[in-house]
Short mmCIF file of the C-alpha atoms (twelve columns), coordinates in Angstrom:
data_MODEL
# 
_entry.id   MODEL 
# 
loop_
_atom_site.group_PDB 
_atom_site.id 
_atom_site.type_symbol 
_atom_site.label_atom_id 
_atom_site.label_alt_id 
_atom_site.label_comp_id 
_atom_site.label_asym_id 
_atom_site.label_seq_id 
_atom_site.Cartn_x 
_atom_site.Cartn_y 
_atom_site.Cartn_z 
_atom_site.pdbx_PDB_model_num 
ATOM 1   C CA . MET A 1   161.229 1.232   121.459 1 
ATOM 2   C CA . ILE A 2   160.262 3.949   123.933 1 
ATOM 3   C CA . TYR A 3   162.304 3.434   127.094 1 
ATOM 4   C CA . SER A 4   161.593 4.183   130.736 1 
ATOM 5   C CA . HIS A 5   163.583 4.153   133.957 1 
ATOM 6   C CA . SER A 6   162.136 0.731   134.802 1 
ATOM 7   C CA . ARG A 7   163.077 -0.700  131.384 1 
ATOM 8   C CA . LEU A 8   166.626 0.629   131.610 1 
ATOM 9   C CA . SER A 9   166.931 -0.689  135.171 1 
ATOM 10  C CA . CYS A 10  165.623 -4.057  133.992 1 
ATOM 11  C CA . PHE A 11  168.408 -4.298  131.387 1 
ATOM 12  C CA . GLU A 12  171.083 -3.387  133.938 1 
ATOM 13  C CA . GLN A 13  169.605 -5.839  136.454 1 
ATOM 14  C CA . CYS A 14  169.410 -8.712  133.953 1 
ATOM 15  C CA . PRO A 15  169.697 -8.410  130.142 1 
ATOM 16  C CA . LYS A 16  167.964 -11.796 129.713 1 
ATOM 17  C CA . LYS A 17  164.912 -10.602 131.658 1 
ATOM 18  C CA . PHE A 18  164.834 -7.468  129.477 1 
ATOM 19  C CA . GLU A 19  164.869 -9.636  126.339 1 
ATOM 20  C CA . LEU A 20  162.152 -11.997 127.589 1 
ATOM 21  C CA . LYS A 21  159.896 -9.205  128.861 1 
ATOM 22  C CA . TYR A 22  160.280 -6.377  126.354 1 
ATOM 23  C CA . LEU A 23  161.672 -7.900  123.141 1 
ATOM 24  C CA . LEU A 24  160.257 -11.436 123.001 1 
ATOM 25  C CA . LYS A 25  157.213 -10.427 125.092 1 
ATOM 26  C CA . VAL A 26  157.023 -13.896 126.674 1 
ATOM 27  C CA . LYS A 27  153.752 -14.408 128.552 1 
ATOM 28  C CA . VAL A 28  154.231 -15.858 132.034 1 
ATOM 29  C CA . PRO A 29  152.167 -15.807 135.245 1 
ATOM 30  C CA . GLU A 30  153.087 -12.702 137.220 1 
ATOM 31  C CA . LYS A 31  155.176 -13.307 140.321 1 
ATOM 32  C CA . GLN A 32  154.717 -10.533 142.908 1 
ATOM 33  C CA . SER A 33  156.487 -10.059 146.217 1 
ATOM 34  C CA . ILE A 34  154.681 -8.927  149.348 1 
ATOM 35  C CA . GLU A 35  156.984 -5.878  149.433 1 
ATOM 36  C CA . ALA A 36  155.883 -4.827  145.936 1 
ATOM 37  C CA . PHE A 37  152.211 -5.486  146.744 1 
ATOM 38  C CA . MET A 38  152.367 -3.442  149.944 1 
ATOM 39  C CA . GLY A 39  154.180 -0.588  148.154 1 
ATOM 40  C CA . GLY A 40  151.498 -0.569  145.468 1 
ATOM 41  C CA . LYS A 41  148.676 -0.263  148.015 1 
ATOM 42  C CA . VAL A 42  150.493 2.596   149.812 1 
ATOM 43  C CA . HIS A 43  150.867 4.396   146.462 1 
ATOM 44  C CA . GLU A 44  147.173 3.893   145.648 1 
ATOM 45  C CA . THR A 45  146.150 5.303   149.011 1 
ATOM 46  C CA . LEU A 46  148.362 8.393   148.730 1 
ATOM 47  C CA . GLU A 47  147.156 8.903   145.163 1 
ATOM 48  C CA . LYS A 48  143.580 8.999   146.501 1 
ATOM 49  C CA . LEU A 49  144.642 11.528  149.149 1 
ATOM 50  C CA . PHE A 50  145.875 14.031  146.538 1 
ATOM 51  C CA . VAL A 51  143.175 13.360  143.921 1 
ATOM 52  C CA . ASP A 52  140.576 14.126  146.599 1 
ATOM 53  C CA . LEU A 53  142.520 17.250  147.658 1 
ATOM 54  C CA . GLN A 54  142.376 18.474  144.052 1 
ATOM 55  C CA . HIS A 55  138.613 18.215  144.368 1 
ATOM 56  C CA . THR A 56  138.681 20.094  147.725 1 
ATOM 57  C CA . LYS A 57  137.947 16.931  149.702 1 
ATOM 58  C CA . LYS A 58  140.179 16.579  152.778 1 
ATOM 59  C CA . ASN A 59  140.387 13.000  154.032 1 
ATOM 60  C CA . GLU A 60  140.930 12.223  157.669 1 
ATOM 61  C CA . LEU A 61  143.643 9.684   158.440 1 
ATOM 62  C CA . LYS A 62  141.049 7.053   159.470 1 
ATOM 63  C CA . ALA A 63  139.324 7.322   156.076 1 
ATOM 64  C CA . LEU A 64  142.667 6.746   154.309 1 
ATOM 65  C CA . LEU A 65  143.502 3.754   156.484 1 
ATOM 66  C CA . ASP A 66  140.061 2.306   155.779 1 
ATOM 67  C CA . TYR A 67  140.700 2.800   152.049 1 
ATOM 68  C CA . PHE A 68  144.104 1.095   152.353 1 
ATOM 69  C CA . GLU A 69  142.466 -1.905  154.045 1 
ATOM 70  C CA . LYS A 70  139.756 -2.026  151.361 1 
ATOM 71  C CA . VAL A 71  142.143 -2.110  148.358 1 
ATOM 72  C CA . TRP A 72  144.450 -4.548  150.175 1 
ATOM 73  C CA . LYS A 73  141.626 -7.059  150.721 1 
ATOM 74  C CA . GLU A 74  140.229 -6.587  147.205 1 
ATOM 75  C CA . ASP A 75  143.545 -7.256  145.454 1 
ATOM 76  C CA . TRP A 76  145.201 -9.785  147.781 1 
ATOM 77  C CA . ARG A 77  146.171 -13.112 146.146 1 
ATOM 78  C CA . GLU A 78  147.535 -16.216 147.832 1 
ATOM 79  C CA . SER A 79  150.279 -16.413 145.155 1 
ATOM 80  C CA . ILE A 80  151.978 -13.270 146.501 1 
ATOM 81  C CA . LEU A 81  155.447 -14.213 147.753 1 
ATOM 82  C CA . ILE A 82  156.603 -13.809 151.348 1 
ATOM 83  C CA . THR A 83  160.273 -14.777 151.495 1 
ATOM 84  C CA . LYS A 84  161.524 -13.220 154.736 1 
ATOM 85  C CA . GLU A 85  161.526 -15.765 157.517 1 
ATOM 86  C CA . GLY A 86  159.328 -14.952 160.504 1 
ATOM 87  C CA . LEU A 87  157.217 -12.311 158.724 1 
ATOM 88  C CA . THR A 88  153.528 -12.789 157.904 1 
ATOM 89  C CA . VAL A 89  150.859 -11.061 155.801 1 
ATOM 90  C CA . GLU A 90  149.685 -9.247  158.954 1 
ATOM 91  C CA . HIS A 91  153.155 -7.789  159.530 1 
ATOM 92  C CA . TYR A 92  153.221 -6.257  156.035 1 
ATOM 93  C CA . PHE A 93  149.613 -5.085  156.300 1 
ATOM 94  C CA . GLU A 94  150.386 -3.212  159.531 1 
ATOM 95  C CA . LEU A 95  153.600 -1.804  158.018 1 
ATOM 96  C CA . GLY A 96  151.598 -0.501  155.049 1 
ATOM 97  C CA . LYS A 97  149.156 1.257   157.393 1 
ATOM 98  C CA . LYS A 98  152.124 2.715   159.277 1 
ATOM 99  C CA . CYS A 99  153.551 4.084   155.984 1 
ATOM 100 C CA . VAL A 100 150.259 5.840   155.178 1 
ATOM 101 C CA . ALA A 101 150.014 7.256   158.720 1 
ATOM 102 C CA . ASN A 102 153.640 8.424   158.706 1 
ATOM 103 C CA . PHE A 103 153.179 10.344  155.457 1 
ATOM 104 C CA . TYR A 104 149.880 11.850  156.594 1 
ATOM 105 C CA . GLU A 105 151.150 12.980  159.995 1 
ATOM 106 C CA . LYS A 106 154.363 14.466  158.585 1 
ATOM 107 C CA . ASN A 107 152.712 16.437  155.753 1 
ATOM 108 C CA . HIS A 108 149.288 17.359  157.173 1 
ATOM 109 C CA . PRO A 109 147.546 19.799  156.469 1 
ATOM 110 C CA . PHE A 110 149.017 19.596  152.913 1 
ATOM 111 C CA . LYS A 111 149.260 23.317  152.284 1 
ATOM 112 C CA . VAL A 112 152.728 23.438  150.665 1 
ATOM 113 C CA . GLY A 113 152.016 24.339  147.046 1 
ATOM 114 C CA . VAL A 114 149.418 23.152  144.548 1 
ATOM 115 C CA . PRO A 115 149.346 19.552  143.247 1 
ATOM 116 C CA . ILE A 116 149.447 19.921  139.429 1 
ATOM 117 C CA . GLY A 117 150.218 16.315  138.562 1 
ATOM 118 C CA . ILE A 118 149.251 13.015  140.246 1 
ATOM 119 C CA . GLU A 119 150.676 9.913   138.586 1 
ATOM 120 C CA . LYS A 120 151.676 12.390  135.901 1 
ATOM 121 C CA . LYS A 121 153.163 11.000  132.701 1 
ATOM 122 C CA . ILE A 122 156.253 12.639  131.191 1 
ATOM 123 C CA . THR A 123 157.921 12.054  127.832 1 
ATOM 124 C CA . LEU A 124 161.431 12.973  126.743 1 
ATOM 125 C CA . ASP A 125 163.219 13.015  123.408 1 
ATOM 126 C CA . LEU A 126 166.824 12.859  124.613 1 
ATOM 127 C CA . ASN A 127 168.427 13.849  121.309 1 
ATOM 128 C CA . GLU A 128 165.489 15.754  119.797 1 
ATOM 129 C CA . ASP A 129 165.594 13.437  116.776 1 
ATOM 130 C CA . GLY A 130 163.129 10.748  117.839 1 
ATOM 131 C CA . LYS A 131 165.799 8.062   118.262 1 
ATOM 132 C CA . TYR A 132 166.123 8.035   122.050 1 
ATOM 133 C CA . LYS A 133 162.766 8.461   123.743 1 
ATOM 134 C CA . LEU A 134 161.961 8.080   127.427 1 
ATOM 135 C CA . THR A 135 158.692 8.011   129.301 1 
ATOM 136 C CA . GLY A 136 157.895 7.935   133.002 1 
ATOM 137 C CA . ARG A 137 155.193 8.564   135.575 1 
ATOM 138 C CA . MET A 138 155.680 10.814  138.608 1 
ATOM 139 C CA . ASP A 139 153.925 10.002  141.874 1 
ATOM 140 C CA . LEU A 140 153.274 13.679  142.538 1 
ATOM 141 C CA . LEU A 141 154.214 17.075  141.036 1 
ATOM 142 C CA . ILE A 142 153.633 20.192  143.127 1 
ATOM 143 C CA . GLN A 143 154.052 23.835  142.144 1 
ATOM 144 C CA . VAL A 144 155.286 25.767  145.169 1 
ATOM 145 C CA . GLY A 145 155.744 29.159  143.499 1 
ATOM 146 C CA . LYS A 146 155.823 30.759  140.061 1 
ATOM 147 C CA . ASN A 147 159.238 29.257  139.220 1 
ATOM 148 C CA . HIS A 148 159.488 26.631  141.956 1 
ATOM 149 C CA . PHE A 149 158.372 22.995  141.520 1 
ATOM 150 C CA . GLN A 150 158.689 19.793  143.527 1 
ATOM 151 C CA . VAL A 151 158.831 16.202  142.235 1 
ATOM 152 C CA . HIS A 152 157.707 13.735  144.937 1 
ATOM 153 C CA . ASP A 153 158.214 9.975   145.085 1 
ATOM 154 C CA . TYR A 154 156.976 7.538   147.754 1 
ATOM 155 C CA . LYS A 155 159.361 4.782   148.840 1 
ATOM 156 C CA . THR A 156 158.421 1.906   151.141 1 
ATOM 157 C CA . TYR A 157 161.984 0.584   151.433 1 
ATOM 158 C CA . ALA A 158 162.930 -1.007  154.754 1 
ATOM 159 C CA . LYS A 159 166.382 0.580   154.476 1 
ATOM 160 C CA . LEU A 160 167.159 4.286   154.575 1 
ATOM 161 C CA . PRO A 161 169.705 5.229   151.864 1 
ATOM 162 C CA . GLU A 162 172.638 7.593   152.345 1 
ATOM 163 C CA . GLN A 163 172.549 11.048  150.759 1 
ATOM 164 C CA . GLN A 164 175.134 9.966   148.185 1 
ATOM 165 C CA . LYS A 165 172.758 7.314   146.831 1 
ATOM 166 C CA . ILE A 166 169.946 9.855   146.698 1 
ATOM 167 C CA . ASP A 167 172.129 12.294  144.756 1 
ATOM 168 C CA . GLU A 168 173.063 9.542   142.271 1 
ATOM 169 C CA . ASP A 169 169.488 8.288   141.706 1 
ATOM 170 C CA . MET A 170 168.518 8.858   138.082 1 
ATOM 171 C CA . GLN A 171 164.752 8.281   138.206 1 
ATOM 172 C CA . LEU A 172 163.673 11.634  139.638 1 
ATOM 173 C CA . ALA A 173 166.409 13.429  137.679 1 
ATOM 174 C CA . ILE A 174 164.745 12.057  134.518 1 
ATOM 175 C CA . TYR A 175 161.440 13.431  135.813 1 
ATOM 176 C CA . GLN A 176 163.134 16.811  136.365 1 
ATOM 177 C CA . MET A 177 164.131 16.867  132.695 1 
ATOM 178 C CA . GLY A 178 160.501 16.165  131.795 1 
ATOM 179 C CA . VAL A 179 159.206 18.931  134.081 1 
ATOM 180 C CA . GLN A 180 161.644 21.460  132.598 1 
ATOM 181 C CA . LYS A 181 160.488 20.541  129.112 1 
ATOM 182 C CA . GLN A 182 156.803 20.985  129.977 1 
ATOM 183 C CA . PHE A 183 157.279 23.983  132.292 1 
ATOM 184 C CA . PRO A 184 160.107 26.155  130.878 1 
ATOM 185 C CA . GLU A 185 159.496 28.691  133.674 1 
ATOM 186 C CA . ALA A 186 160.741 26.181  136.271 1 
ATOM 187 C CA . LYS A 187 163.945 27.663  137.729 1 
ATOM 188 C CA . LYS A 188 164.094 25.560  140.886 1 
ATOM 189 C CA . ILE A 189 163.036 21.919  141.107 1 
ATOM 190 C CA . ASP A 190 163.239 19.956  144.364 1 
ATOM 191 C CA . LEU A 191 163.517 16.190  144.013 1 
ATOM 192 C CA . ILE A 192 161.936 14.679  147.139 1 
ATOM 193 C CA . TRP A 193 161.857 11.038  148.182 1 
ATOM 194 C CA . HIS A 194 159.440 10.171  151.001 1 
ATOM 195 C CA . TYR A 195 160.850 7.206   152.949 1 
ATOM 196 C CA . VAL A 196 157.531 6.532   154.608 1 
ATOM 197 C CA . VAL A 197 158.668 3.604   156.756 1 
ATOM 198 C CA . PHE A 198 160.933 6.026   158.655 1 
ATOM 199 C CA . GLN A 199 158.848 9.216   158.300 1 
ATOM 200 C CA . ARG A 200 161.878 10.882  156.711 1 
ATOM 201 C CA . GLU A 201 162.598 12.655  153.417 1 
ATOM 202 C CA . GLY A 202 165.532 12.686  151.050 1 
ATOM 203 C CA . ILE A 203 166.006 15.856  149.011 1 
ATOM 204 C CA . SER A 204 168.295 16.380  146.012 1 
ATOM 205 C CA . HIS A 205 168.908 19.084  143.401 1 
ATOM 206 C CA . ARG A 206 170.470 18.598  139.976 1 
ATOM 207 C CA . SER A 207 172.356 21.261  138.039 1 
ATOM 208 C CA . LYS A 208 172.140 21.844  134.317 1 
ATOM 209 C CA . LYS A 209 175.580 20.261  133.949 1 
ATOM 210 C CA . GLN A 210 174.553 17.140  135.898 1 
ATOM 211 C CA . LEU A 211 171.425 16.716  133.785 1 
ATOM 212 C CA . GLU A 212 173.460 17.012  130.594 1 
ATOM 213 C CA . THR A 213 175.827 14.310  131.866 1 
ATOM 214 C CA . LEU A 214 172.812 12.134  132.702 1 
ATOM 215 C CA . ARG A 215 171.331 12.725  129.237 1 
ATOM 216 C CA . LYS A 216 174.555 11.460  127.620 1 
ATOM 217 C CA . GLU A 217 174.678 8.442   129.977 1 
ATOM 218 C CA . LEU A 218 171.086 7.541   129.116 1 
ATOM 219 C CA . ILE A 219 171.776 7.754   125.378 1 
ATOM 220 C CA . ALA A 220 174.904 5.619   125.850 1 
ATOM 221 C CA . LEU A 221 172.896 3.001   127.753 1 
ATOM 222 C CA . ILE A 222 170.172 2.903   125.084 1 
ATOM 223 C CA . LYS A 223 172.835 2.521   122.377 1 
ATOM 224 C CA . LYS A 224 174.349 -0.350  124.375 1 
ATOM 225 C CA . ILE A 225 170.956 -2.075  124.616 1 
ATOM 226 C CA . GLU A 226 170.260 -1.660  120.907 1 
ATOM 227 C CA . ALA A 227 173.718 -2.939  119.981 1 
ATOM 228 C CA . THR A 228 173.364 -6.029  122.187 1 
ATOM 229 C CA . GLU A 229 173.128 -9.247  120.203 1 
ATOM 230 C CA . LYS A 230 173.235 -11.757 123.041 1 
ATOM 231 C CA . PHE A 231 171.285 -10.891 126.179 1 
ATOM 232 C CA . GLU A 232 173.111 -12.618 129.021 1 
ATOM 233 C CA . THR A 233 171.511 -13.894 132.209 1 
ATOM 234 C CA . LYS A 234 172.696 -12.072 135.325 1 
ATOM 235 C CA . GLU A 235 171.936 -14.162 138.401 1 
ATOM 236 C CA . SER A 236 171.281 -12.373 141.696 1 
ATOM 237 C CA . GLY A 237 169.137 -12.465 144.810 1 
ATOM 238 C CA . LEU A 238 166.355 -10.899 142.729 1 
ATOM 239 C CA . CYS A 239 165.903 -14.082 140.658 1 
ATOM 240 C CA . LYS A 240 163.518 -15.602 143.223 1 
ATOM 241 C CA . TYR A 241 161.130 -12.675 142.647 1 
ATOM 242 C CA . CYS A 242 161.382 -12.827 138.829 1 
ATOM 243 C CA . SER A 243 158.293 -13.928 136.903 1 
ATOM 244 C CA . TYR A 244 160.517 -15.237 134.097 1 
ATOM 245 C CA . GLU A 245 162.441 -17.706 136.283 1 
ATOM 246 C CA . GLN A 246 160.497 -20.671 134.848 1 
ATOM 247 C CA . VAL A 247 161.567 -19.864 131.238 1 
ATOM 248 C CA . CYS A 248 165.024 -18.475 132.035 1 
ATOM 249 C CA . PRO A 249 167.957 -20.589 130.712 1 
ATOM 250 C CA . ALA A 250 169.639 -20.240 134.116 1 
ATOM 251 C CA . TRP A 251 166.699 -21.804 135.984 1 
ATOM 252 C CA . LYS A 252 164.804 -24.024 133.487 1 
ATOM 253 C CA . HIS A 253 166.677 -27.184 134.454 1 
ATOM 254 C CA . GLN A 254 166.043 -26.612 138.162 1 
ATOM 255 C CA . GLU A 255 162.362 -26.018 137.432 1 
ATOM 256 C CA . MET A 256 162.272 -29.316 135.500 1 
ATOM 257 C CA . LEU A 257 164.039 -31.224 138.282 1 
ATOM 258 C CA . GLU A 258 161.611 -29.989 140.938 1 
ATOM 259 C CA . LYS A 259 158.820 -31.817 139.100 1 
ATOM 260 C CA . LEU A 260 160.674 -35.153 139.087 1 
ATOM 261 C CA . PRO A 261 160.150 -37.908 141.694 1 
ATOM 262 C CA . ALA A 262 163.055 -38.187 144.164 1 
ATOM 263 C CA . LYS A 263 164.253 -41.515 142.669 1 
ATOM 264 C CA . LYS A 264 164.590 -40.043 139.174 1 
ATOM 265 C CA . TYR A 265 166.413 -36.884 140.294 1 
ATOM 266 C CA . ALA A 266 169.870 -38.442 140.856 1 
ATOM 267 C CA . VAL A 267 169.818 -40.441 137.609 1 
ATOM 268 C CA . GLU A 268 168.636 -37.620 135.361 1 
ATOM 269 C CA . GLU A 269 171.198 -37.055 132.583 1 
ATOM 270 C CA . GLY A 270 171.922 -33.408 133.357 1 
ATOM 271 C CA . VAL A 271 172.354 -34.115 137.087 1 
ATOM 272 C CA . GLN A 272 174.834 -36.912 136.315 1 
ATOM 273 C CA . LEU A 273 176.795 -34.725 133.900 1 
ATOM 274 C CA . ALA A 274 176.979 -31.878 136.458 1 
ATOM 275 C CA . ASP A 275 178.090 -34.221 139.253 1 
ATOM 276 C CA . LYS A 276 180.771 -35.837 137.074 1 
ATOM 277 C CA . TYR A 277 182.119 -32.438 136.014 1 
ATOM 278 C CA . ALA A 278 182.132 -31.154 139.612 1 
ATOM 279 C CA . LYS A 279 184.117 -34.213 140.758 1 
ATOM 280 C CA . LEU A 280 186.755 -33.843 138.033 1 
ATOM 281 C CA . TYR A 281 186.952 -30.095 138.551 1 
ATOM 282 C CA . ALA A 282 187.596 -30.563 142.281 1 
ATOM 283 C CA . GLU A 283 190.403 -33.006 141.487 1 
ATOM 284 C CA . LYS A 284 191.860 -30.539 138.978 1 
ATOM 285 C CA . GLN A 285 191.704 -27.673 141.486 1 
ATOM 286 C CA . GLU A 286 193.461 -29.758 144.114 1 
ATOM 287 C CA . LEU A 287 196.257 -30.608 141.667 1 
ATOM 288 C CA . LEU A 288 196.523 -27.006 140.443 1 
ATOM 289 C CA . GLU A 289 196.721 -25.689 144.001 1 
ATOM 290 C CA . LYS A 290 199.575 -28.066 144.714 1 
ATOM 291 C CA . ILE A 291 201.441 -26.973 141.551 1 
ATOM 292 C CA . GLU A 292 200.710 -23.250 142.231 1 
ATOM 293 C CA . ASN A 293 202.180 -23.536 145.713 1 
ATOM 294 C CA . GLN A 294 205.309 -25.173 144.298 1 
ATOM 295 C CA . LEU A 295 205.615 -22.478 141.616 1 
ATOM 296 C CA . GLU A 296 205.243 -19.680 144.190 1 
ATOM 297 C CA . GLU A 297 207.997 -21.173 146.342 1 
ATOM 298 C CA . LEU A 298 210.221 -21.539 143.282 1 
ATOM 299 C CA . LYS A 299 209.373 -17.993 142.136 1 
ATOM 300 C CA . THR A 300 210.584 -16.611 145.479 1 
ATOM 301 C CA . GLU A 301 213.881 -18.506 145.097 1 
ATOM 302 C CA . ILE A 302 214.318 -17.252 141.502 1 
ATOM 303 C CA . PHE A 303 213.806 -13.585 142.451 1 
ATOM 304 C CA . GLU A 304 216.192 -13.886 145.409 1 
ATOM 305 C CA . TYR A 305 218.808 -15.513 143.151 1 
ATOM 306 C CA . ALA A 306 218.356 -12.837 140.437 1 
ATOM 307 C CA . LYS A 307 218.571 -10.011 142.972 1 
ATOM 308 C CA . GLN A 308 221.690 -11.489 144.575 1 
ATOM 309 C CA . HIS A 309 223.551 -11.654 141.254 1 
ATOM 310 C CA . GLY A 310 221.959 -8.689  139.462 1 
ATOM 311 C CA . PHE A 311 220.435 -10.866 136.735 1 
ATOM 312 C CA . GLU A 312 217.440 -9.951  134.558 1 
ATOM 313 C CA . VAL A 313 217.563 -13.216 132.584 1 
ATOM 314 C CA . ILE A 314 218.333 -16.668 134.011 1 
ATOM 315 C CA . GLN A 315 219.424 -19.301 131.517 1 
ATOM 316 C CA . GLY A 316 218.442 -22.990 131.646 1 
ATOM 317 C CA . THR A 317 219.332 -25.907 129.336 1 
ATOM 318 C CA . SER A 318 216.346 -25.426 127.011 1 
ATOM 319 C CA . HIS A 319 214.455 -22.418 128.404 1 
ATOM 320 C CA . LYS A 320 215.290 -19.036 129.882 1 
ATOM 321 C CA . LEU A 321 213.536 -16.912 132.470 1 
ATOM 322 C CA . LYS A 322 213.123 -13.158 132.015 1 
ATOM 323 C CA . ILE A 323 212.690 -11.413 135.386 1 
ATOM 324 C CA . LYS A 324 210.498 -8.281  135.626 1 
ATOM 325 C CA . THR A 325 209.226 -6.224  138.578 1 
ATOM 326 C CA . THR A 326 206.578 -3.550  137.923 1 
ATOM 327 C CA . GLU A 327 204.578 -1.141  140.074 1 
ATOM 328 C CA . LYS A 328 200.851 -0.727  139.512 1 
ATOM 329 C CA . LEU A 329 198.136 1.404   141.064 1 
ATOM 330 C CA . LYS A 330 195.561 -0.569  143.023 1 
ATOM 331 C CA . PHE A 331 192.102 0.885   143.725 1 
ATOM 332 C CA . PRO A 332 189.440 -0.111  146.285 1 
ATOM 333 C CA . GLY A 333 187.438 -3.206  145.298 1 
ATOM 334 C CA . LYS A 334 183.821 -3.147  144.129 1 
ATOM 335 C CA . GLY A 335 181.254 -3.035  146.924 1 
ATOM 336 C CA . SER A 336 183.569 -1.348  149.434 1 
ATOM 337 C CA . GLU A 337 182.795 2.002   151.049 1 
ATOM 338 C CA . GLU A 338 186.046 3.466   149.667 1 
ATOM 339 C CA . ARG A 339 184.984 2.377   146.154 1 
ATOM 340 C CA . SER A 340 181.669 4.223   146.543 1 
ATOM 341 C CA . HIS A 341 183.505 7.405   147.535 1 
ATOM 342 C CA . LEU A 342 185.859 7.049   144.563 1 
ATOM 343 C CA . GLU A 343 182.950 6.578   142.150 1 
ATOM 344 C CA . ALA A 344 181.220 9.675   143.556 1 
ATOM 345 C CA . LEU A 345 184.447 11.635  143.026 1 
ATOM 346 C CA . ILE A 346 184.690 10.389  139.414 1 
ATOM 347 C CA . ARG A 347 181.124 11.541  138.775 1 
ATOM 348 C CA . ARG A 348 181.748 14.919  140.434 1 
ATOM 349 C CA . HIS A 349 184.599 15.591  138.029 1 
ATOM 350 C CA . ASN A 350 182.432 14.468  135.072 1 
ATOM 351 C CA . LEU A 351 184.768 11.572  134.191 1 
ATOM 352 C CA . TRP A 352 182.200 8.776   134.557 1 
ATOM 353 C CA . THR A 353 181.331 8.442   130.847 1 
ATOM 354 C CA . GLU A 354 184.982 8.657   129.823 1 
ATOM 355 C CA . LEU A 355 186.113 6.042   132.343 1 
ATOM 356 C CA . SER A 356 183.144 3.782   131.478 1 
ATOM 357 C CA . GLU A 357 181.682 2.557   134.780 1 
ATOM 358 C CA . LEU A 358 184.948 3.216   136.593 1 
ATOM 359 C CA . ASP A 359 187.470 1.385   134.420 1 
ATOM 360 C CA . THR A 360 190.297 1.257   136.974 1 
ATOM 361 C CA . THR A 361 192.802 0.111   134.338 1 
ATOM 362 C CA . LYS A 362 192.046 3.175   132.231 1 
ATOM 363 C CA . LEU A 363 192.091 5.383   135.339 1 
ATOM 364 C CA . SER A 364 195.537 3.998   136.216 1 
ATOM 365 C CA . HIS A 365 196.831 4.945   132.767 1 
ATOM 366 C CA . TYR A 366 195.346 8.439   133.076 1 
ATOM 367 C CA . LEU A 367 197.091 8.993   136.422 1 
ATOM 368 C CA . GLU A 368 200.404 7.456   135.359 1 
ATOM 369 C CA . GLU A 369 200.512 9.404   132.088 1 
ATOM 370 C CA . GLY A 370 199.442 12.729  133.641 1 
ATOM 371 C CA . LYS A 371 196.329 13.107  131.497 1 
ATOM 372 C CA . LEU A 372 194.207 14.631  134.280 1 
ATOM 373 C CA . PRO A 373 194.281 18.163  135.742 1 
ATOM 374 C CA . LYS A 374 196.514 18.369  138.830 1 
ATOM 375 C CA . THR A 375 193.632 19.045  141.285 1 
ATOM 376 C CA . GLU A 376 191.653 16.007  140.109 1 
ATOM 377 C CA . GLU A 377 194.806 13.877  139.954 1 
ATOM 378 C CA . LYS A 378 195.630 14.726  143.572 1 
ATOM 379 C CA . GLU A 379 192.120 13.803  144.799 1 
ATOM 380 C CA . LEU A 380 191.951 10.547  142.838 1 
ATOM 381 C CA . LYS A 381 195.409 9.383   143.906 1 
ATOM 382 C CA . LYS A 382 194.187 9.265   147.515 1 
ATOM 383 C CA . TYR A 383 192.250 6.137   146.538 1 
ATOM 384 C CA . ALA A 384 195.181 4.409   144.832 1 
ATOM 385 C CA . GLU A 385 197.966 2.441   146.414 1 
ATOM 386 C CA . LYS A 386 201.064 1.216   144.590 1 
ATOM 387 C CA . THR A 387 201.489 -2.537  144.391 1 
ATOM 388 C CA . GLU A 388 204.497 -4.421  143.124 1 
ATOM 389 C CA . THR A 389 203.961 -7.151  140.557 1 
ATOM 390 C CA . LYS A 390 206.680 -9.709  139.973 1 
ATOM 391 C CA . THR A 391 206.482 -11.561 136.660 1 
ATOM 392 C CA . ILE A 392 208.541 -14.326 135.099 1 
ATOM 393 C CA . TYR A 393 208.353 -14.781 131.327 1 
ATOM 394 C CA . LEU A 394 209.282 -18.296 130.190 1 
ATOM 395 C CA . SER A 395 210.568 -18.710 126.654 1 
ATOM 396 C CA . LYS A 396 212.454 -21.311 124.653 1 
ATOM 397 C CA . ILE A 397 216.104 -20.736 123.973 1 
ATOM 398 C CA . LYS A 398 216.651 -20.337 120.262 1 
# 
């Protein structure tokens, strides 16, 4: 298989979707969101702008907006999904026009460099042996000077990302690798994201070392995909936009139930099984919570008793309790701002591949065993706090 950024992202987003789409090639009606449709029309319009410029034709803004309206009306389908409450087709149409106008007004009269690639395809052989191939398509490639190039990408996101996210984005870095392969004279390559909703740009530069790290990460990800035997479903907020929802094991039953009359819903076998399990599970959780609370109270008494008498083992009639207190390093949880900073630090010190998606257990061992250089150890320890774990090991008396 020849991979692309979108295929790799699909696997990371949901392995089951990757399997259905690219391996099993299941045919399903396409499900498209209004955001994706609008973004596509903005891209088409800006593509026309630069194709015409290559042919010395300079479009006025009104002509571009008229073109945007034309392709919107030609391709609009009633099946396109609008999921955000309170927003209509007209809102997205006007936002799309605003995106085109923002880009035009910010970059007019388009005299920075020469467009040498519009929707330009790139191919990469990551290991130069034909085993790990990547392909992609750049929105726009501009040559600014003899050794200076720019890779441009249009984004219609309604949220402006932080610079850290821009510097971690792999898509345009992959394109940079493709540009360097095709244009060996390229000494400086600007990666530029146009956030056209906000009339702002994000700019990033990648070093040779960073690109080499990315190359290894891409190969590792491809190896992971090709070694996968069971492609798991990963549920998220993106499921409602997924065209494969109707054939996905995580949603097939719901799809079936939606077609049943109301009277048959509650007595359907699967519904009854799920309800029965949920009821028993709730009863179990209530009982477990009660027992856990009792154990925690008893655990506190045991540790106080052991500390008072200096015991490490407490003997019963048939069992004994071994008392142990350990200190562990605790790192910021996933999704927190501190975690993002820690991950950026890991990447900066080129430890990401070694620590495998920030394996905090492995990182703890590295710090505790002094395996890291002192400078890196000092920086990383800022994100760790020591926590005390109290454990009781129950065993039978022999």
